[in-house]
N, C-alpha and C positions, 0 to 999 in steps of 0.2 A: 504494500500500500504506500509506504514512504517513497519507494522508487517511482511509482506512478505519479505521485504528487510532485516529486522533484522534476520529473520529465515534463509534466504539465506546466509548471512554473517556468522552466527553461524555454518551452515552446512559446508561451505567452510573452516572455521577455524578448525573444527573437522577433516576434511579430510586432511588438509595440515600439521597438527601438528603430528609428529610421536608419537606413544604410548611409554611411558617409562615403562609401566607395563610389556610388553612382551606378548608372547602368552602363554595362559594357555591351555595345552593339555588336552584332555579328558582321563579318566581312561582307558577305553577299547582301545582307540587309543594307549596308552602307552603299554598296555598288548600285543596287537597284534604286535607292533613294537619290543618289547623285545623278543617275541617268534621268530619272523622272524630274528632278529639279533643274535640268538644263546644264549640267556641268560638262557634258561631253562636247568637246571642241571649244569650251570657254577659254579664252586667252591662249588658244592653240594647244591646250592640254586635254587629255582624255580622262575618262572615268578612272582607269587604273592609277593615274598620277594622283588623283584626289584620295583614292582609297589608301594608297601607299603613304601619302602625306599624313592622313589621320592616324594610320597605324603607328607611324614613327613620332608623331606629335603627342598623342594622348592615349594610345593603345585602345582606341574606340571608346574611351571612357567619357561620358557626358559631364562628369563632375571633376575632371582633372584640373588642378591648379598648380602652377609652378612659379616660384619666385626667381627672378633674374638678378644678375649681379648689380644692375642699376636700381634695384628695389622695385621695379615694375613687376607685374604679374601677368601670366598667361592663363587664359580661362577656356575651359570646355574642350570639345572635340577638336577644334581647329587651333587651340591654344592662342586665342586672340588677345593681343597685348594691351594692357591698361594705359601705357604711355601714349599710344597713338589712336587706338580704335574704340575703347570703351572707358567708362568712368567707374572706378571701384571705390572712390572716396578715400583712397590711401595714396595714390600716385600723384605726386606734385606735377602740375602743369600738363595734365592729360589733355590731349587734343580731342578725344572722344569723337573721332570722325564718323563712326557708325551711329552716333547719337543714341546710345543705350547704356544701361547699367551693366557692368561686367557680370553680375550675378545672374543675369538673364541667359548667359551662355552656359550655365551650370544645371539647367533643368533638362528634362527629357524631350521637351519640344524644341527641335533644332531649327525651326523656321527662321528665327532671328540670327542664329549662328550662320546659316546658309547665306542669308542676305549680306551679312557683314563679310564673310569669307569671299563672296563674289566681288564685293566692293574693293577689298584688299587686292585681290588678283587683278581686277580691272585697272586699278590705279597703278599697280606695279607692272602691268602688262605681262604677267606671268606669276609663277609660284615662288620666286626667289625670296620673298620675305620670310618664308618658313625654313628654318634651319634643318628640320627633319627631312624635308623634301630635297633640299640641296645636298645633304649628306648621304641619304639613303636611296633616293629615287631618281634624281636627275641623271639622264643619259643611260638609264638601265632598262633592261627588258622587264616590264612590270606585268606581264600577262598573268602571272600566278595570282595577282591580287583580285582578278575577276574570274578566274577559272571556275567553271561550273555554276556561275551566278545567273546567267541569262538563258 
């Protein structure tokens, strides 16, 4: 009886405590979402570029946050930076070019993330603002990032 009570309490605690890790999206889910959202051929890049970018920036985690050496932070799937693209209330002199709060990039609704990522790519005329893409994706065969997805 004590064991059942203990297991019941553990279950309730696990259900009641929100996850701080966030939702990890699946690779093919991302690929299909990017295709539907018009990422194919955006700034001359294909869906595999975007899936690779998100893999290496956030590991497909909607709630990823990283602090940079200049004290700015990167938020969400695309690791959108608080110095240039969003306002986190912590980064001095934020340009907030996407006109949104950074915490909006941490929920599971990625519509605003997509709008801002497109803006970043269009202004840069490519994916060079993302270190993960430059380091792991640029100039490589990325077909494995969408294999079996369509």
